[in-house]
PADONU-816853 format. One record per atom (N, C-alpha, C): z, x, y; atom name; chain; residue in three letters. Coordinates in Angstrom, 2 decimals. Each point is the difference from the previous one (the first is absolute). Layout:
residues N
@w->Z u->X v->Y a->CA c->A r->Ala
...
end
This chain:
residues 56
@w->-20.30 u->65.10 v->150.30 a->N c->A r->Met
@w->0.78 u->-0.52 v->-0.46 a->CA c->A r->Met
@w->-0.30 u->-1.12 v->-1.31 a->C c->A r->Met
@w->-0.93 u->-0.59 v->0.27 a->N c->A r->Ala
@w->-0.23 u->-0.83 v->-1.15 a->CA c->A r->Ala
@w->0.28 u->1.07 v->-1.51 a->C c->A r->Ala
@w->-0.78 u->0.54 v->0.26 a->N c->A r->Ala
@w->-0.17 u->1.39 v->-1.45 a->CA c->A r->Ala
@w->1.48 u->0.45 v->-0.21 a->C c->A r->Ala
@w->0.77 u->0.25 v->0.95 a->N c->A r->Gly
@w->1.04 u->0.68 v->-0.63 a->CA c->A r->Gly
@w->1.14 u->-1.37 v->-0.35 a->C c->A r->Gly
@w->-0.42 u->-1.14 v->0.05 a->N c->A r->Leu
@w->0.36 u->-1.05 v->-0.71 a->CA c->A r->Leu
@w->-0.38 u->-0.63 v->-1.16 a->C c->A r->Leu
@w->-1.25 u->0.95 v->-0.37 a->N c->A r->Asp
@w->-0.95 u->-0.66 v->-1.08 a->CA c->A r->Asp
@w->0.19 u->-1.32 v->0.33 a->C c->A r->Asp
@w->-0.84 u->-0.56 v->1.32 a->N c->A r->Ile
@w->-0.69 u->-1.24 v->0.37 a->CA c->A r->Ile
@w->-1.18 u->-0.16 v->-0.08 a->C c->A r->Ile
@w->-0.68 u->-0.77 v->-0.39 a->N c->A r->Thr
@w->-1.61 u->0.06 v->0.23 a->CA c->A r->Thr
@w->-0.04 u->-1.18 v->1.25 a->C c->A r->Thr
@w->-0.52 u->0.45 v->1.05 a->N c->A r->Leu
@w->-0.19 u->-1.37 v->1.30 a->CA c->A r->Leu
@w->-1.39 u->-0.21 v->-0.36 a->C c->A r->Leu
@w->-0.20 u->-1.40 v->0.31 a->N c->A r->Pro
@w->-1.62 u->-0.19 v->0.19 a->CA c->A r->Pro
@w->-0.76 u->0.60 v->0.84 a->C c->A r->Pro
@w->-1.27 u->0.01 v->0.26 a->N c->A r->Asp
@w->-0.88 u->0.62 v->0.90 a->CA c->A r->Asp
@w->0.11 u->-0.54 v->1.24 a->C c->A r->Asp
@w->0.12 u->-1.42 v->-0.18 a->N c->A r->Ser
@w->-0.36 u->-0.86 v->1.55 a->CA c->A r->Ser
@w->1.72 u->0.69 v->0.73 a->C c->A r->Ser
@w->0.91 u->0.37 v->-0.80 a->N c->A r->Met
@w->1.15 u->0.74 v->1.33 a->CA c->A r->Met
@w->-0.44 u->1.20 v->-0.07 a->C c->A r->Met
@w->-0.35 u->0.64 v->-0.62 a->N c->A r->Thr
@w->-0.49 u->1.77 v->0.46 a->CA c->A r->Thr
@w->-0.99 u->0.33 v->0.94 a->C c->A r->Thr
@w->-1.08 u->-0.87 v->-0.27 a->N c->A r->Ala
@w->-1.40 u->0.14 v->0.60 a->CA c->A r->Ala
@w->-0.15 u->-0.73 v->0.88 a->C c->A r->Ala
@w->0.97 u->-0.10 v->1.56 a->N c->A r->Val
@w->-0.33 u->-0.93 v->0.83 a->CA c->A r->Val
@w->-0.74 u->0.49 v->1.14 a->C c->A r->Val
@w->-0.27 u->1.30 v->0.55 a->N c->A r->Trp
@w->-0.97 u->0.57 v->0.72 a->CA c->A r->Trp
@w->-1.11 u->0.65 v->-0.61 a->C c->A r->Trp
@w->-1.35 u->-0.75 v->0.42 a->N c->A r->His
@w->-1.24 u->0.25 v->-0.59 a->CA c->A r->His
@w->-0.56 u->1.03 v->0.90 a->C c->A r->His
@w->-0.57 u->0.98 v->-0.66 a->N c->A r->Pro
@w->-0.66 u->1.02 v->1.08 a->CA c->A r->Pro
@w->-1.00 u->-0.27 v->1.09 a->C c->A r->Pro
@w->-0.48 u->-1.19 v->-0.20 a->N c->A r->Pro
@w->-0.83 u->-0.20 v->1.33 a->CA c->A r->Pro
@w->0.94 u->-0.66 v->1.22 a->C c->A r->Pro
@w->1.13 u->-0.35 v->-0.55 a->N c->A r->Leu
@w->0.73 u->-0.53 v->0.97 a->CA c->A r->Leu
@w->0.82 u->1.11 v->0.69 a->C c->A r->Leu
@w->0.13 u->0.90 v->-0.83 a->N c->A r->Leu
@w->1.12 u->1.00 v->0.58 a->CA c->A r->Leu
@w->-1.36 u->0.58 v->0.85 a->C c->A r->Leu
@w->-1.09 u->0.34 v->-0.20 a->N c->A r->Ala
@w->-0.99 u->0.87 v->1.36 a->CA c->A r->Ala
@w->-0.31 u->-0.83 v->0.92 a->C c->A r->Ala
@w->0.46 u->-1.30 v->0.17 a->N c->A r->Val
@w->0.05 u->-0.84 v->0.90 a->CA c->A r->Val
@w->0.94 u->0.10 v->1.03 a->C c->A r->Val
@w->1.25 u->-0.16 v->-0.58 a->N c->A r->Leu
@w->1.10 u->-0.01 v->0.52 a->CA c->A r->Leu
@w->-0.04 u->1.86 v->0.87 a->C c->A r->Leu
@w->0.07 u->1.02 v->-1.21 a->N c->A r->Ala
@w->0.27 u->1.17 v->0.85 a->CA c->A r->Ala
@w->-1.58 u->0.16 v->1.36 a->C c->A r->Ala
@w->-0.78 u->-0.52 v->-0.08 a->N c->A r->Leu
@w->-0.96 u->-0.25 v->1.06 a->CA c->A r->Leu
@w->0.42 u->-0.79 v->0.74 a->C c->A r->Leu
@w->0.73 u->-1.07 v->0.08 a->N c->A r->Ala
@w->0.62 u->-0.82 v->1.34 a->CA c->A r->Ala
@w->1.27 u->1.01 v->0.34 a->C c->A r->Ala
@w->0.68 u->0.46 v->-0.81 a->N c->A r->Gly
@w->0.74 u->0.99 v->0.47 a->CA c->A r->Gly
@w->-0.29 u->1.01 v->1.02 a->C c->A r->Gly
@w->-1.13 u->0.39 v->-0.42 a->N c->A r->Val
@w->-0.54 u->1.36 v->1.29 a->CA c->A r->Val
@w->-0.72 u->-0.37 v->1.10 a->C c->A r->Val
@w->-0.36 u->-1.59 v->-0.05 a->N c->A r->Ala
@w->-0.61 u->-0.78 v->1.07 a->CA c->A r->Ala
@w->1.28 u->0.16 v->1.00 a->C c->A r->Ala
@w->0.97 u->-0.76 v->-0.77 a->N c->A r->Ile
@w->1.21 u->-0.28 v->1.16 a->CA c->A r->Ile
@w->0.50 u->1.36 v->0.43 a->C c->A r->Ile
@w->0.12 u->0.92 v->-0.47 a->N c->A r->Ala
@w->0.29 u->1.21 v->0.47 a->CA c->A r->Ala
@w->-1.00 u->0.61 v->1.43 a->C c->A r->Ala
@w->-1.13 u->-0.02 v->-0.41 a->N c->A r->Val
@w->-1.22 u->0.02 v->0.86 a->CA c->A r->Val
@w->0.63 u->-0.91 v->0.90 a->C c->A r->Val
@w->-0.14 u->-0.97 v->-0.07 a->N c->A r->Val
@w->0.04 u->-0.79 v->1.50 a->CA c->A r->Val
@w->1.44 u->0.29 v->0.64 a->C c->A r->Val
@w->0.85 u->-0.05 v->-0.66 a->N c->A r->Gly
@w->1.10 u->0.72 v->0.47 a->CA c->A r->Gly
@w->0.37 u->0.46 v->0.77 a->C c->A r->Gly
@w->-0.85 u->1.47 v->-0.39 a->N c->A r->Ala
@w->-0.08 u->1.59 v->0.55 a->CA c->A r->Ala
@w->-0.68 u->-0.24 v->1.01 a->C c->A r->Ala
@w->-1.46 u->-0.96 v->0.18 a->N c->A r->Leu
@w->-0.74 u->-0.05 v->1.03 a->CA c->A r->Leu
@w->0.62 u->-0.35 v->1.24 a->C c->A r->Leu
@w->0.40 u->-1.12 v->0.24 a->N c->A r->Val
@w->0.16 u->-0.72 v->1.10 a->CA c->A r->Val
@w->1.08 u->1.12 v->0.90 a->C c->A r->Val
@w->1.23 u->0.53 v->-0.34 a->N c->A r->Pro
@w->0.64 u->0.78 v->0.27 a->CA c->A r->Pro
@w->-0.74 u->1.47 v->0.74 a->C c->A r->Pro
@w->-0.88 u->0.47 v->-0.82 a->N c->A r->Ala
@w->-0.82 u->1.49 v->-0.06 a->CA c->A r->Ala
@w->-0.92 u->-0.46 v->0.87 a->C c->A r->Ala
@w->-0.68 u->-1.19 v->0.23 a->N c->A r->Arg
@w->-0.98 u->-0.19 v->1.05 a->CA c->A r->Arg
@w->0.44 u->-0.70 v->1.40 a->C c->A r->Arg
@w->1.39 u->-0.42 v->0.33 a->N c->A r->Arg
@w->0.95 u->0.30 v->1.06 a->CA c->A r->Arg
@w->0.57 u->1.10 v->0.64 a->C c->A r->Arg
@w->-0.22 u->0.99 v->-1.26 a->N c->A r->Ala
@w->0.77 u->1.28 v->0.64 a->CA c->A r->Ala
@w->-0.99 u->0.59 v->0.39 a->C c->A r->Ala
@w->-1.42 u->0.18 v->-0.51 a->N c->A r->Ala
@w->-0.82 u->0.32 v->0.09 a->CA c->A r->Ala
@w->-0.78 u->-0.05 v->1.95 a->C c->A r->Ala
@w->0.61 u->-1.09 v->0.49 a->N c->A r->Arg
@w->-0.38 u->-0.79 v->1.25 a->CA c->A r->Arg
@w->0.95 u->0.85 v->1.25 a->C c->A r->Arg
@w->0.90 u->0.59 v->-0.25 a->N c->A r->Leu
@w->0.80 u->0.18 v->0.77 a->CA c->A r->Leu
@w->-0.32 u->1.38 v->0.71 a->C c->A r->Leu
@w->0.46 u->0.49 v->1.03 a->N c->A r->Thr
@w->-0.19 u->1.15 v->0.59 a->CA c->A r->Thr
@w->0.73 u->0.83 v->-0.27 a->C c->A r->Thr
@w->0.32 u->1.49 v->0.20 a->N c->A r->Val
@w->0.66 u->0.71 v->-0.42 a->CA c->A r->Val
@w->1.52 u->0.00 v->0.71 a->C c->A r->Val
@w->-0.65 u->0.17 v->1.14 a->N c->A r->Ala
@w->1.26 u->-0.90 v->0.88 a->CA c->A r->Ala
@w->0.84 u->-0.94 v->-0.26 a->C c->A r->Ala
@w->-0.37 u->-0.99 v->-0.23 a->N c->A r->Glu
@w->0.54 u->-1.09 v->-0.45 a->CA c->A r->Glu
@w->0.75 u->0.46 v->-1.39 a->C c->A r->Glu
@w->-0.36 u->0.26 v->-1.11 a->N c->A r->Val
@w->0.59 u->0.46 v->-1.09 a->CA c->A r->Val
@w->1.17 u->1.42 v->0.49 a->C c->A r->Val
@w->-0.34 u->0.73 v->0.72 a->N c->A r->Leu
@w->1.03 u->0.75 v->0.54 a->CA c->A r->Leu
@w->1.38 u->-0.89 v->0.73 a->C c->A r->Leu
@w->-0.43 u->-1.18 v->0.71 a->N c->A r->Arg
@w->1.27 u->-0.45 v->0.51 a->CA c->A r->Arg
@w->0.21 u->-0.94 v->-0.70 a->C c->A r->Arg
@w->-0.24 u->-0.44 v->-1.08 a->N c->A r->Asn
@w->0.64 u->-0.85 v->-0.64 a->CA c->A r->Asn
@w->0.77 u->1.11 v->-1.08 a->C c->A r->Asn
@w->0.06 u->1.05 v->-0.08 a->N c->A r->Glu
@w->0.50 u->0.68 v->-0.92 a->CA c->A r->Glu
@w->1.53 u->0.23 v->0.58 a->C c->A r->Glu
end
């Protein structure tokens, strides 16, 4: 948008995300997703077929 208005912004306003920080944030997101999926999956794996069919 700045280029469309012929405005030059300083680097401090445009380069706010650095590659190492983005990598850490991506890995943290994957870790949170794995932990969030692991807990219900382990609980479901402990159920017997009869319990699953009764709960449906």
